[in-house]
C-alpha positions in Angstrom: 153.7 115.1 52.8 151.1 115.4 55.6 153.5 115.1 58.5 155.8 117.7 57.2 153.1 120.2 56.4 151.6 119.8 59.9 154.9 120.5 61.5 155.6 123.5 59.4 152.2 124.8 60.5 153.0 124.2 64.1 152.3 127.0 66.6 155.2 126.0 68.8 157.0 129.2 69.9 160.1 129.7 67.9 161.6 132.4 70.1 164.5 130.3 71.4 165.8 133.3 73.4 163.4 132.7 76.2 164.1 129.0 76.3 167.8 129.5 76.1 167.8 131.5 79.3 165.9 129.0 81.3 167.6 128.2 84.6 168.3 125.0 86.4 165.5 126.0 88.9 163.0 126.1 86.1 163.9 122.5 85.2 163.6 121.7 88.9 160.0 122.9 88.9 159.3 120.9 85.9 160.8 117.9 87.6 158.6 118.4 90.6 155.6 118.9 88.4 156.2 115.5 86.7 155.9 113.8 90.1 158.2 111.1 88.9 156.1 110.2 85.9 158.1 108.4 83.2 158.8 109.9 79.8 158.5 107.7 76.7 160.1 108.9 73.5 158.6 107.4 70.3 159.2 108.2 66.6 160.9 106.9 63.5 164.4 105.4 63.6 166.9 108.3 63.2 164.6 110.8 65.0 167.1 111.2 67.9 165.2 109.5 70.6 168.3 108.1 72.3 170.2 111.4 72.1 167.3 113.6 73.2 166.3 111.0 75.9 169.7 111.1 77.4 169.7 114.8 77.6 166.2 115.0 79.0 167.1 112.5 81.7 170.2 114.5 82.7 168.2 117.7 82.9 165.4 116.2 84.9 167.6 114.0 87.1 165.9 110.9 85.7 167.4 107.6 84.7 167.7 106.8 81.0 167.0 103.5 79.2 167.0 102.6 75.5 164.8 99.6 74.8 167.0 98.4 72.0 170.2 98.7 74.2 168.5 96.8 76.9 167.6 94.0 74.5 171.2 93.8 73.2 172.5 93.8 76.7 170.2 90.9 77.8 170.6 88.8 74.7 174.2 89.5 73.9 173.3 90.1 70.3 173.0 93.3 68.2 169.5 94.2 66.9 170.4 93.4 63.3 171.5 89.8 64.2 168.4 89.3 66.4 166.2 90.2 63.5 168.1 87.8 61.3 168.0 84.9 63.8 164.5 85.4 65.3 162.5 87.5 62.8 160.7 90.7 63.5 157.8 89.1 65.4 160.0 87.5 68.0 162.0 90.7 68.3 158.8 92.6 69.0 158.0 90.2 71.8 161.3 91.0 73.4 160.7 94.7 73.0 157.3 94.4 74.7 158.8 92.4 77.6 161.4 95.1 78.2 158.8 97.8 78.1 156.6 95.9 80.5 159.5 95.4 82.9 160.6 99.1 82.9 157.2 100.7 83.1 156.5 100.0 86.8 159.5 102.1 87.8 159.4 105.9 88.2 161.6 108.8 87.1 162.7 107.1 83.9 163.2 108.5 80.4 162.8 105.7 78.0 163.8 105.8 74.2 161.7 103.2 72.4 162.2 101.4 69.1 160.4 103.0 66.2 157.9 100.1 65.9 157.0 99.8 69.5 153.7 101.7 68.9 152.5 98.9 66.6 151.4 96.5 69.4 148.3 97.5 71.3 149.6 95.9 74.5 152.5 98.3 74.5 150.2 101.3 74.7 148.9 100.0 78.1 152.4 100.6 79.4 153.1 103.8 77.5 149.9 105.4 78.8 151.2 105.2 82.3 153.7 107.9 81.5 154.0 110.8 79.1 154.5 109.9 75.4 156.6 112.3 73.4 156.8 112.0 69.6 159.9 113.3 68.0 158.5 114.1 64.6 161.3 114.4 61.9 160.6 114.7 58.2 161.7 111.8 55.9 164.3 113.8 54.0 166.1 114.5 57.3 165.9 110.9 58.5 167.4 109.9 55.1 170.4 112.1 55.7 170.9 110.8 59.2 170.5 107.1 58.2 172.2 106.9 54.8 175.4 105.6 56.2 173.8 103.4 58.9 174.0 99.7 58.1 172.7 98.5 61.6 169.0 98.9 60.9 167.4 95.7 59.9 164.3 97.2 58.3 166.4 99.3 56.0 168.5 96.6 54.5 168.3 95.8 50.8 165.7 98.5 50.1 165.4 102.0 48.7 166.0 104.1 51.9 163.7 107.0 51.0 160.8 104.7 49.9 161.1 102.5 52.9 161.2 105.4 55.4 158.2 107.0 53.7 156.3 103.7 53.8 157.1 103.1 57.5 156.1 106.6 58.4 152.8 106.4 56.5 152.0 103.1 58.3 152.9 104.4 61.7 151.9 108.1 61.5 148.4 107.7 63.0 149.8 105.7 66.0 152.7 108.3 66.6 150.0 111.0 66.6 148.5 109.4 69.7 151.4 110.8 71.7 150.7 113.3 74.5 153.4 115.7 73.1 154.6 116.2 69.6 157.9 117.8 69.0 158.3 118.8 65.3 161.8 119.1 63.8 163.2 122.6 63.6 166.2 123.2 61.4 169.5 124.5 63.0 168.2 123.8 66.5 170.9 122.7 68.9 170.4 119.7 71.2 170.1 122.0 74.2 167.4 124.1 72.6 165.5 121.0 71.5 165.7 119.6 75.0 164.4 122.8 76.6 161.7 123.1 74.0 160.6 119.5 74.8 160.5 120.2 78.5 158.4 123.3 77.9 156.0 121.4 75.7 155.7 118.7 78.4 154.9 121.4 80.9 152.2 122.8 78.7 150.7 119.4 78.1 150.5 118.7 81.8 148.9 122.0 82.5 146.2 121.3 80.0 145.2 118.0 81.6 
């Protein structure tokens, strides 16, 4: 699989000892360096965008939003039911509206739906911030999602085949992210968060 091979060949530093000893002052410098720029987490369902996003927000003293959660709060309906009642096209319109309303603010970490990258108009908002792709191989997504019955796109289908198909359809769009965080086995949430912050720092320095 192309995505998996690319990640396994990543040059991301695997010495977690340095990152694990990063201090709060280091995070503070990163925060200052961001100058309030929003972070947008993209990637497949099950990639951990909400979990990582919440941790990043806490470390950077940012506010956290999940576009799916905002939609559910506003409509009073779970995503699965919204899909059933409105269809995917109408759901995507709601998703775009939420993104458009969040993007003018600053100091936000926003976990997006897996398909938010499909609409060109959404990129006009994503590009105002730093886009971070959490890239997790299909086999690991399958393990995380096998007992999850809340995902509309996974209902009544072969899980592995559907995930692989979705990833192949979206891979080129995900790859437009400013920062790509490849899955690393046995990495803790804390280590992943610190590695993500470090990669964001490096991306900003390269601009």
